[in-house]
N, C-alpha and C positions, 0 to 999 in steps of 0.2 A: 464543335470540339476539334482541336487540332489533330491532324492525322499522325499516328505513331509511326515513326521510321523504324527500320530494322535495328538501328543503333539504340533507339529508345526502347524497343522491345527487349533487346539484349540486357540493357540496364535494369529494366523492369523485372525480368526473370532472375537476374542476379540478386536483386534485393529480395525477391520472394524466397529464393533459396536460403539466403542469410537469415531471413526472418523465420523460415521453417526450422532451421538448425537452432536458432535462439529459443524458439517457443517450445520445442519438443521436450517432453518429460524425460526422455532417454535419448542418447546420441543416435542420430539417423544413419542408416546406410545410404549409399547412392540410390539403390533401388527403392527404399522406403521414401526417400525424398522425392523421387520421380512420381511415385504413387500419390503422395500428399499434394504435389503440385499439378497432377494430371498432365504430365509431360512425358515424352519418350525417354528411354534410358540413354540413348545416344545424346539427346539434348542435355540431359542431366550430367552426363560425363563431360561434355564440353563446358558447361557452366562451372562444374567443380574444378576443371583444369584452369580455367581463366581466373577463378577466385584464388586458387592455390598460387598461381603465378603472381597475383597481385598482393600476396601476403595477407589474405583475409580468411582463408579456409585451409584446412589441412586434413589429409586422409591418413588414417593409421590402421594397421591390421586389427580386426576384431578377434576376440577369443575364438579359437577353433570350435566349430560345432560338429566336427566329425567329418564324414565323407562329403565330397562335392567341392566346388570352386570356393577358395577362401574369399571372405568378404572383408570390407573395410568400414570404418566408422568416420563420420565427418565431425571434426572437432575444431576448436579455434586455432588459428595459426599462431605460432609462438611470437610472431612479430605483429599480430593483428591488434585492432583497437581495443582499448579498455575504457570503461566509464568509472567515474567515482560517484559514490552516493553518500550524502550526509543526512543524518537524522538529528534534528535539533529539538531536544526535549526542553521542558521548562527549566530544568536545572543541569542538564548535561548534553553532550553531543558525541556522536560516533561518526567516523569516516571509514568507508570501505571501498574496495576495488572490485569490479565485476567485469568478467570477460564474456564474449559471445557464448550463449548457452546457459548463462546464469550463475556459473560458479563464482562464489563471493568469498573474500577474505577481509577481515577487519584490519585496518591500517593504524587507527589511532582513536583514542577516546579522551574525554576530559569533562570536568565540571566547569560551570560558568557562574557568573554573578547575577544572572537573571536580568541582564540588560542587553541591549543590542550590541554591546561590545563583543558578544560571542562571535559575531561575523568576522571580526579581525582574527580570532582564533581559527575559524574555519579556513580563511584565506591562507593563513600561515601553514596550516596542516596540509592543504592542497599543494602549496608550493614545495613543502618538504618532501612529499611523496610522489610528485608528478614526474613522469618520464615522457619521452617522445610519443609513447603509445596512447597517452591520455587524449580522448576525443570529446568527452562531454561530462557534465556534472549534473546530478539531480539532487534536490534538497527537499526533505520532508520537514514541515514546520507544524508546531502544535497550535495552530490557529488559522483562521481564514485569511486568504491572500486575494484582495480585491483587484481585478484586472491583471492578475499575475504579477503585481508589483507592490501593492500597499498592504502591509501585514498588520493584522490586528490580533493581539492576545490580551483580552480584557483583564484576566486575573493576574497578569504581569504588569499591567498599566501601559502596554504597548499600543499605540494608536497611530495609524498612518505612518508606520515605519517604512521608509522607502528602501526596498530591497536593492534596487539598482545602485543607489548611493552606498548602501552598506557593503555590497559585494564587490563594487568597483569594476573596472574594465579589464583587469589582467587575468581573469579566470577563463577557462574554456567555456564554450556555449553551455548555458546553465538554465535549467528548468526547475522552478520551485513550486510546491503544491502542498495542500493541507495533508497532515499525517493520516487522518482517518480515511480520506479518499485514496491515498496511496496504499494504505493497508488493504483496502477493498480491492484495488487494482491487482495487488499481489495475490490475493485469494482467487481472483477471477482468472489470472494467468497461470498461477503455479500452486494453487491450494484448493480449498474446499469448494469454491464456486467455479472451478474450471468446467466449462461446458454448460453452465446454467444460463438460460436466456435472460431471465429477469431475476436479479438478486439484490439483496440489501446486505451491507456489511457495517458493523458498528465496532469502533475501537474505544474502549473505556479505560481512561486513565484518571486524571483528576476529575474530569467530567466525561460526557459521552459525545462522540462525533460520529458521523456516518456518511455513507454514500450509496446512491442508487446505481446499479450496474446493469446495462442493457447490452446483451451480446458480448459481454466481456469488457465493455468500455465504461469507464467512470464518467458520470454526467457532471458537467461543470457549470452550466447555466450561462446567462447573458454576461455576467461580470466575473466568472470563474469562482463564484462563492456558493454554488449550490451544495446542498447536503448538510446545512447547519440544523439538523434535526434536533439536536440538543437544546436549541433555542426556540422550540415550539412548546406551547402550554399543554402538554399531553397528559399530565398527571395532577393538575390542579394545585400546584404548590402556591401558597400565599406569599412567598418570598419574592423579592426583587433581585434579579440576577445582576452580576457586575457588567453584563453586556448592555443593560438599560431596559430590559424587558421583564415584566412581572410573570412569575409562574413557569419559568423554563424547565423542561424535562431534566436538564442536566443538574438542577438543584437537588434532585432526588436520586440520581444515579452516579456512582463513582466515588473516588477517594474523598472528595470534598464533602459529599453527602454523609459518608461514614464518620468523618471528623465532626461534622455539624451535629450529628446524633449524640455525640459525647460532649457537646458544649465547647469543642475546640474551634479555633478561628481558621476557616479554610482559606485557600487562595495563595497566590504568589508562589506556586510551584513547589510547595512543601507538603509532606504528609504521606508519602508512599510507605515509609516504614511503619507509621501509625496504622495505616490501613492493613498492612500485613499482620500486625499484632492483633487487630480486631478479628481478622479471619481465623487466626490461630486460636484466639480465645473462644470464638464461636465453635470451632472444632472440639475444643476441650469442654464444652458444655456451659460456658458463661452465658446466662440468660440475656443480659443486656447486649452483649456482642451478638448473640443469635438474633435478637430483635432487629438490630441494625442491619445485619446481613439480609434478614427476611424482607425488611422494608426496601432495601436496594433491589432485591430480586423481583419483588412484586411491582415496583415502579418500572423496572426494565421491561417486564412482561406487558404491563398495561400500555406502555408506549409502543412496543412492537406490534401489539394488536391494532392500535389506532393506525399505524403506518401501513400495516398489511391491508387494512380496509381500503386505503387510498391507492396503494401502489401494486398490490396483487403479486408479491414475489413468489417464486418457486421455493426459494430457500433464503434463510437469513443466517449469516455467519457472524461470530463474535470473536474479538481478540482482546488482549490486555486483561483487565479486571473482569471483563465479560466471561472469560473462560473460567475464572475462579467462581463466579456466581453460578454458572451453568453446572459446573462439577459438584458444587455444594447444594444448590437449590434448583435443579432442573425442573422438578415437578412444580414448584411455586412459580417459576418463570413461565412455564407452559400453561399452567392454569390461568394465570393473570392475562396472558396473551389471548387464550381462547375466550375468556370472559369478555375481552374487549373487541372481539370479532363480531361482525354482523352475524345474526343467527344462521343464515344459510351457508356461511363460510365455515362454521365450527366443525363440521364433519371432516373437512380437509384443510386443517390449518397449515401454514407454511412450515417447512422443516426448519428447526433452529439448531445450528451445528457449531461446534468449536472450529475456529479457524485453524488450519494446519500449517500455515507459514510461521506462526508463533510471534514472539515479541519483536522479531526483526521485520514484521510486516511493513511498517512505514519505510524502513531502510530498503527493503526489497522493492517496494513500489517506486521509491526514488530512483533505484537502478533501472527499473523498467522505463520510466519516462526519459531517462538519459539515453537509453538505447533506442527509444523511439526517435530521438534526434539524429542518431547515427544511421539507422537503417532506413535511409531515404535515397531516392535517385540522385538528389542534389549532392548529398554527402559523398555518395559512391562515385559520381562523376569527378568530383574534386580529388578523391583518393586515387582513381585510376589515371 
C-alpha cells in the first residue's frame, strides 16, 4: 500500500470534514466536527480555514445559547459545489439542486411520452438551470441498470437502452441507479434506516423494488442490478411477468396488482390515479376495493417474511404505496410476514417501518450518489 504523504493526509482529512458536514442531521460546530472525526480542535480549525479559503465551507454564528464563548456552525459556502438530481418516473420527471448538507430545492418537473425521448428533456433542463457551481448529476430510474449503463424497464418496453448514448457527453459527471435502491440509500443516510447495520428497503409504485443495505451502503451486485426482489417468486402467482419470469412477487404488490384485481390492463406506466381511487374506496367501506387492498397487503407481508428468513434484517422500511398499505393494513402486513418466518424467528420479527424521507426518496438518493462523486480526494485536488 502506498505511503500517505502529509499532503495526502491533509486532503484525506479535508474530505472527511466535508463528508461529516454533508452527512450530519444538523449543522455541525467546529468542536462537534472534531469529536466526530476524532481529531484535535486546532486541526479542525486549520481544516475549516483551508476549506473556507477554497470556497467549500463557511462558518456562520450559531444562535446564542447564553453565557460563554459564542460558537459557529459549519454550512455550505455560497460559492461551493452543488449537485443536480433527476428522478425519472415511468410517466414524469423531476430535477432538483442539492448543496453540501443535503438542502434541496426542485428546479423543474415535466411529463413525458414514456419513451427514451425523456432523456432529451432531462439534458435540456440541466442546461437551462446549470451554473458554474454544478459539479455532478445523479439520476434515479424506475428500472434496473445493468453494468451502470444498459437500462431495462419491461413494462415500458425499454430493453438495452444505452444511457451513455441517451445522456450524451455534455452533462457533468453522471451516476444513474435504480430508484428503489436510491430510495433505500436515502433512508439509510437521512431517514428511517439511519444507523441500522442490516436493513431492507422497498419502494412500491407500479410494482415493488428493493435493496439490501449493509452498514448504510446499498448493495449493487456483480453487474449493478442486485435487489430485483420483485422478480422473485415469493407469493406463488400463476401469472407471467413482463420481465419474462413466471410468478414474480411484483405481480401481487403495487398499483399494477390493484388494477389487475379490477380487470384493468396494467403496465406502461399508467394507473396511479386508479390506485388512489381504490384506496379511497376501501377507506369508504367498498368491499371489493377492501379485498384488493387486503390482497396487496398480505402479498407484501408474505414476501417480506421470506426475505427476512434469507437476509436477517434489523428493520425493513417502505416507501411509496408501501406507506399507504402499512397505514391502512399494518396488522395484515405484519401477520403475513410473521407467518412466513421460520418458527424460531417469530418471537422477534424485523421491525417494519414507514420510510421518513417520503416520496422524494429516489430523488434524495440520486443526490447522495452525485455527492459521492464530489466528496473524493480526486475531486478535491482538482478543486484546490
